[in-house]
C-alpha positions in Angstrom: 6.9 5.6 34.8 8.7 3.8 31.9 7.9 0.1 31.4 11.2 -0.6 29.6 14.0 1.1 27.6 15.5 -0.1 24.3 18.2 1.3 22.1 15.9 1.1 19.0 12.2 0.9 19.2 10.4 0.1 15.9 6.6 0.9 15.8 4.9 -1.5 13.4 5.6 -5.2 12.5 4.5 -5.0 8.9 6.8 -5.0 5.8 8.8 -1.9 6.9 9.2 -2.7 10.6 10.3 -6.4 10.1 12.7 -5.4 7.3 14.3 -2.7 9.4 14.5 -4.9 12.5 16.1 -7.8 10.6 18.7 -5.5 9.0 19.6 -3.9 12.4 20.1 -7.4 13.9 22.3 -8.4 11.0 24.5 -5.4 11.7 24.9 -6.4 15.3 22.4 -4.3 17.1 21.1 -6.5 20.0 18.6 -4.1 21.7 15.8 -3.8 19.2 12.1 -3.8 20.1 9.1 -4.1 17.7 5.7 -2.8 18.9 3.1 -4.8 16.9 -0.3 -5.9 18.2 -1.3 -8.3 15.4 -0.7 -12.1 15.5 -0.9 -12.2 11.7 1.3 -11.0 8.9 0.0 -10.5 5.3 1.6 -10.3 1.9 -0.9 -7.8 0.6 0.3 -7.5 -3.0 -1.3 -10.8 -3.8 -4.7 -9.7 -2.7 -5.3 -8.3 -6.2 -4.7 -11.8 -7.6 -7.0 -13.3 -4.9 -9.8 -10.8 -6.0 -9.1 -11.8 -9.6 -9.4 -15.5 -9.0 -5.7 -16.1 -9.6 -4.5 -16.9 -6.0 -5.9 -18.2 -2.7 -6.1 -15.8 0.3 -4.6 -18.4 2.6 -1.3 -18.2 0.8 -0.9 -14.5 1.8 -1.2 -15.1 5.5 1.4 -16.2 8.0 1.8 -15.8 11.8 3.6 -12.7 13.0 5.8 -14.9 15.2 7.1 -16.7 12.1 8.4 -13.4 10.6 9.6 -11.7 13.8 13.4 -11.7 13.6 15.1 -13.9 16.3 16.6 -11.7 18.9 14.1 -8.9 18.7 12.0 -8.0 21.7 8.4 -8.3 20.4 6.1 -5.9 22.3 2.7 -7.3 21.5 0.8 -4.0 21.9 -0.5 -1.1 19.9 1.2 2.3 20.0 -1.1 5.1 21.0 1.1 8.2 21.5 4.6 9.4 21.1 6.4 12.0 23.2 9.5 12.9 21.2 10.8 15.4 23.7 10.8 12.6 26.4 11.9 9.9 23.9 8.9 7.7 24.8 6.2 5.7 23.1 3.0 4.9 25.0 0.8 2.0 24.1 -3.0 1.6 24.4 -2.7 -0.2 27.7 -0.6 2.6 29.2 2.7 0.8 29.0 5.5 3.3 28.1 8.7 2.5 26.3 11.8 4.7 26.2 14.2 4.7 23.2 17.4 6.2 21.9 16.2 5.9 18.3 12.6 5.5 17.2 11.6 4.1 13.8 7.9 4.8 13.0 6.3 2.5 10.4 2.8 1.6 11.6 1.4 1.4 8.1 -1.6 3.3 6.6 -5.1 3.7 7.9 -8.0 2.7 5.7 -10.7 5.3 6.2 -13.8 3.3 5.0 -16.1 5.8 6.7 -14.9 8.7 4.6 -16.9 7.3 1.6 -20.6 7.8 2.5 -22.5 4.5 2.7 -19.4 2.3 1.9 -18.8 0.7 5.3 -22.2 -0.8 5.5 -22.3 -2.0 1.9 -19.1 -4.0 2.0 -19.2 -7.7 1.3 -22.7 -8.0 0.0 -24.9 -7.2 -3.0 -21.9 -7.0 -5.3 -19.8 -4.5 -3.2 -16.3 -5.6 -2.3 -12.7 -4.5 -1.9 -9.3 -6.2 -2.3 -7.9 -3.9 0.4 -9.2 -6.3 3.1 -8.0 -9.9 3.5 -11.5 -11.2 4.2 -13.1 -9.3 1.3 -10.7 -10.2 -1.5 -12.3 -13.6 -2.0 -15.7 -11.9 -2.1 -14.4 -9.7 -5.0 -13.7 -12.9 -7.0 -17.2 -14.3 -6.2 -18.9 -11.2 -7.4 -16.7 -11.0 -10.6 -17.4 -14.7 -11.3 -21.1 -14.4 -10.8 -21.6 -11.3 -13.0 -22.8 -12.2 -16.5 -24.3 -8.9 -17.5 -25.0 -5.4 -16.2 -22.5 -2.8 -15.0 -19.3 -2.9 -13.0 -17.6 0.1 -11.3 -14.0 0.2 -10.1 -13.0 3.2 -8.1 -9.8 4.8 -6.9 -9.8 7.5 -4.1 -7.9 10.8 -4.2 -4.9 11.4 -1.9 -1.9 9.1 -1.1 -2.7 5.4 -0.8 -0.9 2.1 -0.8 -0.4 0.5 -4.1 -2.1 3.1 -6.3 -2.2 0.6 -9.2 -4.4 -1.9 -7.3 -7.7 -0.1 -8.0 -7.2 -0.5 -11.8 -5.5 -3.9 -11.8 -8.7 -5.6 -10.7 -10.6 -3.9 -13.4 -8.3 -5.4 -16.0 -8.4 -8.9 -14.4 -12.2 -8.8 -14.2 -12.5 -7.7 -17.8 -10.1 -10.4 -18.9 -12.1 -13.0 -17.1 -15.4 -11.7 -18.5 -13.9 -11.8 -22.0 -12.8 -15.4 -21.5 -16.4 -16.2 -20.5 -17.8 -14.5 -23.6 -19.8 -11.9 -21.5 -17.6 -8.8 -21.6 -19.7 -7.2 -24.3 -22.7 -7.6 -22.0 -21.0 -5.7 -19.1 -20.6 -2.0 -18.9 -17.3 -1.5 -17.2 -16.3 1.9 -15.6 -13.0 2.9 -14.0 -13.0 6.0 -11.9 -9.7 7.7 -11.1 -8.9 11.1 -9.5 -5.9 11.7 -11.7 -5.8 13.3 -15.2 -4.5 10.0 -16.7 -4.3 6.4 -15.6 -0.7 6.7 -14.5 1.8 9.6 -13.8 4.5 8.3 -16.2 3.4 9.1 -19.8 4.8 6.0 -21.4 3.0 3.8 -18.9 -0.2 5.8 -19.2 -0.1 5.3 -23.0 0.0 1.5 -22.5 -2.8 1.5 -19.9 -5.0 3.7 -22.2 -4.7 1.1 -24.9 -5.4 -1.7 -22.5 -8.6 0.0 -21.1 -9.7 0.8 -24.7 -9.2 -2.9 -25.7 -11.4 -4.0 -22.9 -14.0 -1.3 -23.7 -13.7 0.2 -20.3 -15.1 3.7 -19.8 -12.4 5.7 -17.9 -13.6 8.6 -15.8 -10.5 10.8 -15.0 -10.4 13.7 -12.5 -13.2 12.0 -10.5 -13.7 9.7 -7.5 -16.5 7.7 -5.9 -17.7 9.6 -2.9 -20.9 7.8 -1.9 -22.5 4.4 -2.2 -26.2 3.9 -2.2 -26.5 0.2 -1.7 -30.3 0.1 -1.9 -30.4 1.8 -5.3 -27.1 0.1 -6.5 -25.7 3.5 -7.4 -22.5 5.4 -6.6 -22.0 9.1 -6.5 -19.0 10.3 -8.5 -17.6 13.7 -7.7 -15.2 15.7 -9.9 -11.7 16.3 -8.6 -10.3 19.7 -9.5 -11.6 22.0 -12.2 -11.7 19.4 -14.9 -14.0 17.0 -13.0 -17.7 16.7 -13.1 -20.3 15.1 -10.8 -22.4 12.1 -11.9 -24.2 9.0 -10.7 -23.3 5.5 -11.9 -25.4 2.4 -11.4 -23.6 -0.9 -10.6 -24.2 -4.6 -10.3 -20.7 -5.1 -9.0 -18.5 -2.4 -7.3 -14.9 -2.7 -6.3 -14.3 0.1 -3.8 -11.1 1.5 -2.4 -11.2 3.5 0.8 -9.5 6.9 1.2 -6.4 6.5 3.3 -4.3 8.5 5.9 -1.8 8.1 8.6 -3.1 6.3 11.8 -5.1 8.7 14.0 -2.5 8.6 16.8 0.2 9.7 14.3 -2.0 12.5 12.9 -2.5 13.9 16.4 1.2 13.6 17.4 4.0 16.1 17.2 5.5 13.9 14.4 2.7 14.7 11.9 3.0 17.1 8.9 -0.1 18.8 10.4 -2.1 18.2 7.1 -5.3 16.2 7.0 -3.6 13.0 6.1 -1.1 13.5 8.8 1.9 11.5 7.8 5.2 11.4 9.7 7.2 14.5 8.5 10.5 13.3 7.2 13.3 14.3 4.9 12.5 12.5 1.7 16.1 11.4 1.1 17.4 10.5 4.6 14.1 9.4 6.1 15.0 11.3 9.2 12.3 13.4 11.0 12.6 17.1 10.1 12.3 18.2 13.8 13.4 15.2 15.9 16.8 13.8 14.7 16.5 10.5 16.6 13.3 9.6 14.9 13.0 8.0 11.4 10.1 6.8 9.4 9.5 4.7 6.3 6.8 2.8 4.5 3.2 3.9 4.2 3.1 6.2 7.2 6.0 8.4 6.1 5.5 11.8 4.3 8.0 11.0 1.5 6.2 11.6 -1.8 7.0 8.2 -3.3 4.4 5.6 -4.4 3.5 3.7 -1.3 4.6 0.1 -2.3 6.5 -2.8 -0.9 9.2 -2.1 -3.5 9.7 1.4 -2.1 10.1 -0.1 1.4 12.8 -2.5 0.0 14.9 0.5 -1.0 14.0 2.6 2.1 14.9 0.0 4.7 18.6 -0.1 4.1 18.8 3.7 4.0 17.0 4.0 7.3 19.2 1.3 8.9 22.4 3.0 7.6 21.3 6.4 8.8 20.2 5.1 12.2 23.7 3.6 12.6 25.2 6.9 11.5 23.1 8.8 14.0 24.0 6.5 16.9 27.7 7.0 16.1 27.4 10.7 15.6 28.3 10.6 11.9 26.7 12.5 9.0 23.7 10.7 7.4 25.1 9.7 4.0 22.6 7.1 2.9 19.9 8.5 0.5 16.7 7.2 -0.9 15.9 8.4 -4.5 12.1 7.8 -4.4 12.3 4.4 -6.2 9.0 2.6 -6.3 7.7 -0.1 -8.5 4.0 -0.9 -9.2 3.4 -4.2 -10.9 0.3 -3.6 -13.0 -1.5 -6.8 -13.9 -3.3 -6.3 -17.2 -4.7 -9.8 -17.8 -4.4 -13.4 -16.4 -1.3 -13.7 -18.6 0.5 -10.4 -18.6 1.8 -7.6 -16.4 3.8 -4.4 -16.9 6.2 -3.3 -14.2 6.1 0.4 -13.6 9.4 1.4 -12.0 10.2 5.0 -11.4 11.8 7.5 -8.9 10.9 10.9 -7.4 11.3 12.6 -10.8 8.9 10.0 -12.4 11.9 8.8 -14.5 11.5 5.2 -15.6 14.1 3.1 -13.8 13.8 -0.5 -15.0 15.6 -3.3 -13.1 15.7 -5.4 -16.3 16.7 -2.9 -19.0 16.4 -5.6 -21.7 12.6 -5.7 -21.3 10.4 -2.7 -22.0 8.8 -2.4 -18.6 6.2 0.1 -19.8 4.5 -2.7 -21.8 2.8 -5.9 -20.5 4.9 -9.1 -20.6 4.2 -12.8 -19.7 7.5 -13.0 -17.7 6.4 -10.2 -15.4 3.3 -12.2 -14.6 5.3 -15.1 -13.2 7.4 -12.6 -11.3 4.2 -11.2 -9.6 2.7 -14.5 -8.8 5.8 -16.5 -7.7 9.0 -14.5 -7.7 8.0 -11.5 -5.6 6.2 -13.5 -2.9 9.3 -15.8 -2.6 11.6 -12.8 -2.3 9.3 -11.2 0.3 9.1 -14.1 2.7 12.6 -15.5 2.3 14.8 -12.5 1.6 13.2 -9.1 2.3 11.7 -9.9 5.7 15.0 -11.5 6.7 17.0 -8.3 5.8 18.6 -10.0 2.8 17.0 -8.1 0.0 
């Protein structure tokens, strides 16, 4: 028994879902529904600055109702299953919605329990994470209160949202400790699962120099796999043949959880079938590889781009153009080239803007500035320009 039918059903009212819904309405589509349970909407990129004492958490939160495009049917519910052969989505309360086209963008799942001991340690005794709205202010408290000892900043293996965030907070913390004259008394460790700090060599070179300037010990090909809160130690496990196992003690720990597609997506016919279970799409058209009337974008899609808001900004118009083409029986001509940008804050005054595509080719928006090196101007873009664009242009389908 179908509860209702809509021409386009969008699963998820985050950055991707709202951007797509707003663009569809602007193109004259009147029967668009968004399935989203949350009453709050967050601008997550600023959580790094909250954790670094550079912004207030309250400025990152607005009501979901305030960003929901006028004219959209808001289904305040959580998706639980999809039946692509029957063109239906079922929600947790059993309500079922039929669609002509489905856009799947429920975001990413934070698997806190996949790091042994982490869940119970969060928010106390120096352990925090900027990946939660309520914990980002705690990160700043722990940074501010640390005057000596050791600090560990970890990054998990596998796809994750904003892969630069785990190291940005290490640089902000080190910059603060230096300003307080205590950096030399703090042993700072940055643990990353990759061979270098970034996949683009020119940017990795810049970040190597920044980490060295702060005196940060960088552990590559490694990840934090366990937290022993009582002993104030983390287990670090090698990734690949080049990695090795060790234990690090901490007085302050910034932890980032492993991440995957939401469980209901993993277990659905839409999934890649891999452990992380993202929605299996063509990386250029964003159309599902098996179900032509299903599209996906944002963090839940399998496209191998960096999972950032900037990627969504380029994906949303492609999805909307291709949804229109599908509905009209035309070829899907719009293509996404893998563009993503990762603003990497390197101090309380500077930032470098890593912009690149699927080929890891640097694709700067402002060619006059060397985006692989930190600049003061980018810092203002991060703190003021990008949030303004997000709330006033992107979520309204204008950018």
